[in-house]
Backbone bond lengths (Angstrom), bond angles and torsions (degrees), N, CA, C in turn:
res aa  C-N    CA-C-N  psi(-1)  N-CA   C-N-CA  omega(-1)  CA-C   N-CA-C  phi
1 X - - - 1.461 - - 1.531 110.67 -
2 X 1.306 117.63 -33.41 1.470 119.90 -178.62 1.524 111.34 -71.51
3 X 1.322 117.72 -21.08 1.461 119.79 177.93 1.524 111.12 -65.39
4 X 1.331 117.71 -25.88 1.457 120.68 177.79 1.520 111.91 -63.11
5 X 1.326 117.21 -29.63 1.467 120.50 177.23 1.522 111.03 -65.69
6 X 1.295 117.67 -22.28 1.460 121.59 176.60 1.532 111.21 -94.67
7 X 1.331 117.34 -41.84 1.456 120.69 -173.64 1.531 113.60 -72.15
8 X 1.321 117.93 -36.66 1.469 119.85 -179.15 1.529 111.43 -66.04
9 X 1.331 120.82 -49.71 1.478 118.69 176.21 1.525 112.74 -63.38
10 X 1.330 117.24 -36.36 1.459 120.12 178.58 1.525 111.10 -64.13
11 X 1.313 117.69 -41.64 1.463 120.25 178.39 1.527 111.15 -68.06
12 X 1.327 118.02 -35.08 1.465 120.15 177.22 1.527 111.25 -67.56
13 X 1.315 116.48 -37.61 1.468 120.21 177.03 1.527 110.18 -65.14
14 X 1.320 117.35 -44.89 1.468 120.40 178.72 1.529 111.83 -64.98
15 X 1.319 116.88 -38.01 1.458 120.57 177.34 1.527 110.86 -64.46
16 X 1.315 116.85 -44.21 1.461 119.44 179.42 1.528 110.99 -65.74
17 X 1.319 118.07 -34.57 1.462 121.27 176.32 1.532 110.90 -65.67
18 X 1.314 117.73 -41.49 1.468 121.60 178.56 1.532 110.75 -66.02
19 X 1.314 117.80 -40.75 1.470 121.18 178.38 1.518 110.09 -65.43
20 X 1.329 117.61 -41.56 1.460 121.49 177.65 1.531 110.59 -62.03
21 X 1.330 118.04 -43.88 1.467 121.60 179.87 1.531 110.64 -63.39
22 X 1.315 117.94 -39.11 1.458 120.95 178.34 1.521 111.14 -63.57
23 X 1.323 117.26 -48.40 1.463 119.89 -179.00 1.522 111.50 -67.62
24 X 1.329 117.92 -32.79 1.461 120.63 175.07 1.529 109.95 -63.05
25 X 1.321 117.10 -43.61 1.464 121.15 -179.51 1.528 111.00 -64.91
26 X 1.315 117.39 -39.69 1.463 120.25 178.17 1.519 110.32 -66.94
27 X 1.307 117.80 -41.45 1.465 121.91 -179.18 1.523 111.74 -65.20
28 X 1.315 117.12 -34.57 1.461 121.67 -178.33 1.533 112.33 -95.53
29 X 1.336 117.28 23.05 1.467 124.73 171.52 1.527 113.40 57.02
30 X 1.306 117.39 41.25 1.453 120.73 178.58 1.526 112.09 -79.22
31 X 1.320 118.38 -17.46 1.451 121.84 -176.41 1.526 112.64 -112.61
32 X 1.329 118.36 18.96 1.459 120.43 -175.52 1.525 112.87 -69.73
33 X 1.310 117.36 -51.66 1.461 120.60 -174.91 1.521 108.97 -122.74
34 X 1.311 116.50 98.46 1.464 120.27 -177.80 1.522 112.21 -88.17
35 X 1.338 118.67 -25.13 1.454 120.79 -177.26 1.522 113.16 -95.43
36 X 1.315 118.39 -20.57 1.457 121.57 -177.06 1.523 114.22 -58.21
37 X 1.324 119.47 -51.31 1.465 119.10 179.68 1.527 113.21 -61.86
38 X 1.315 117.75 -31.66 1.460 120.11 179.03 1.527 111.00 -69.00
39 X 1.323 117.89 -35.08 1.458 120.88 179.29 1.523 111.43 -83.35
40 X 1.314 118.11 -27.36 1.454 122.03 -176.43 1.524 112.52 -64.83
41 X 1.335 118.16 -30.32 1.462 120.03 -178.62 1.521 111.81 -70.69
42 X 1.316 118.69 -14.06 1.449 121.57 -178.94 1.522 113.11 -81.67
43 X 1.330 118.23 -15.83 1.453 121.88 -176.97 1.520 110.26 -95.72
44 X 1.355 116.30 142.78 1.456 121.19 -179.66 1.520 112.20 -77.52
45 X 1.316 117.13 -42.06 1.463 121.03 -177.08 1.513 110.04 -80.37
46 X 1.301 115.68 126.76 1.462 120.34 178.13 1.516 109.10 -93.31
47 X 1.315 116.03 83.27 1.460 121.48 -179.66 1.523 111.53 -64.96
48 X 1.317 117.79 -26.37 1.455 120.30 -177.51 1.524 112.19 -72.09
49 X 1.330 117.77 -18.71 1.455 120.91 179.85 1.521 112.67 -83.24
50 X 1.331 117.09 -13.15 1.455 121.37 -177.66 1.522 111.16 -89.70
51 X 1.333 115.38 154.40 1.462 119.53 174.29 1.520 108.69 -79.40
52 X 1.317 116.81 170.81 1.461 120.53 -179.05 1.528 111.32 -63.79
53 X 1.334 116.57 -36.78 1.455 120.42 179.54 1.532 110.90 -66.31
54 X 1.328 116.33 -41.91 1.459 119.97 179.15 1.525 111.19 -66.46
55 X 1.320 117.08 -36.58 1.467 120.10 176.56 1.519 110.61 -63.68
56 X 1.356 116.26 -42.27 1.461 120.15 179.93 1.525 110.58 -64.33
57 X 1.338 117.66 -41.31 1.467 120.96 178.41 1.527 110.88 -63.32
58 X 1.324 117.06 -43.80 1.460 120.65 -179.81 1.524 110.66 -64.33
59 X 1.334 116.27 -40.06 1.458 119.84 179.54 1.523 110.71 -66.37
60 X 1.357 116.62 -40.70 1.453 120.72 179.15 1.531 110.43 -65.04
61 X 1.326 117.32 -42.37 1.461 120.96 179.76 1.521 111.11 -65.57
62 X 1.313 116.80 -39.52 1.466 120.47 179.43 1.518 110.95 -66.91
63 X 1.328 117.15 -41.73 1.466 119.71 -179.57 1.528 110.42 -69.65
64 X 1.340 118.43 -35.80 1.456 120.99 177.37 1.522 110.58 -67.22
65 X 1.311 117.28 -37.93 1.461 121.20 179.33 1.521 110.99 -67.67
66 X 1.320 117.68 -41.05 1.470 119.50 179.43 1.527 110.74 -68.54
67 X 1.341 117.07 -33.24 1.474 119.55 177.00 1.522 110.49 -67.67
68 X 1.333 117.33 -41.07 1.470 119.54 -179.88 1.514 110.89 -70.47
69 X 1.312 118.10 -33.19 1.459 121.38 177.79 1.527 110.95 -68.24
70 X 1.313 116.76 -38.07 1.470 120.09 -177.91 1.525 111.87 -77.87
71 X 1.353 118.33 -21.26 1.465 120.33 -179.59 1.518 112.72 -82.40
72 X 1.330 118.39 -16.39 1.465 120.85 179.38 1.531 108.65 -76.28
73 X 1.328 116.89 140.43 1.476 119.34 177.98 1.524 109.62 -72.86
74 X 1.300 117.27 148.78 1.464 119.39 179.17 1.511 111.52 -67.34
75 X 1.321 120.24 148.41 1.474 122.20 -176.40 1.498 113.54 -71.14
């Protein structure tokens, strides 16, 4: 029976620690995008590793290439 005097406060401390960790994770946006990382592994190009300038250059090059491909007459 005396062990309850130790176990009840210990369980309350652990519970409060778990609640604090949950609210910390919510505050720091840990649960915002749950499906994004699962879909991101399916793509070959890692757009997230590029800077904004590099993304803009790649987008410009891709759009210029598609325009030049569409302007050529079919064989």
